[in-house]
N, C-alpha and C positions, 0 to 999 in steps of 0.2 A: 766108452762114453763120448769120447771126442768125435768118433765117426758118426755117432747118432746126432750130435749137435750140428755137425757140418751138413749132414744130409737133410735134417729136419728144419734147419733154420736158414731160410733164404738169405737173410741179412748177413750171416757169417760167410756163406758162399760168395756173395757179391763182394764183400770186403777182401776175401782171399784172392779173387780174380782181379780186382782192380789194384791190388797191392797195398791197400791201406792197413792190412793186418799182416804182420810178419809171421810166417808159418812156425818159426821157432817160438815166438811169443805165444802163439795160439796153443802150442803144445804144453806150455807152462801155465795156461789160464785155468782158473777154477771154474766149477760148474756155474756159479753165479755170474761170472764174467761173460760166459757164453750164452746166457739166456737172452731171448728177444725181449723187447719192451713189453709186449703183450704178456709173456710168461712172467716177467717181473711183477707186473700189475696183478696178475692172478695170485702169485705167491704172497704179495702184500695183503691182498684181500683175505686170503686164507689165514694168514697170521693174525690179522685183526679179528676175524671171526673166531678163531681158536682162543685168543686172549679173552675176548668177551665171554665166551662160554666157560672158560676156566676160572674167571674172576667174578662172575655174577653171583649175587646172593642166592644161596640155595634155599628154595622154598621147601622146607622140611617139616615133617610132622613129628611132634614129640611123643615118645612112646617108652613104656617100661617093658616092652616085649623082648627087647634085645639086651643081652648082657655083654659088657665090654670084656674082651679077653685080656686087656692090660690091667685095668684097675678093679675089675669084677663088680662094677656098679651097674645099675639098670637105668641110668639117666642118659638116654640116647635120643637122637633125632634121626629120621631116615627120609629118604626120597627114592623114587623109582624112575628109571629111564629105560627106554628101548634102545639098547646099545648094539644089538645084533639083528638078524633078520626077523621079520614079523612073525614067523612061526616058532621062534624061540621065546622063552619066558623073559619077562623084564628083569633087569639087573637092579638089585636093591643096594643103595649106598647108605651106610650107617656112620654116624658121627657121635662120639661120646662127648656129652656136655661137660662131664667131670674132668677128664684128662686130655681130651682133644684127639684121641686115637680114632683113625678112620679105617674102614674096611668095606668090602663089597662081597656080595654073593649072588 
């Protein structure tokens, strides 16, 4: 991993050459410490995007077609999303209104 960061990040190479980074300290650095500013920005954007999609209100349809495996009630809401390639079927996410159990298929 360290070799990849050194060869792919010009910034790290420049700091090694001019002596502003101690090679010993470089070996003890975490992956986050070795990232370029551009890569940090991309990671921050990715995290913000992921948090948004994970916490957004689910636009679900209420249905009695599904039976909860935990409480055995038919009070469920579901939504569908394309989580794999386009030639695969959509994934159905089900939420039990009664007990809060979630599952997908």
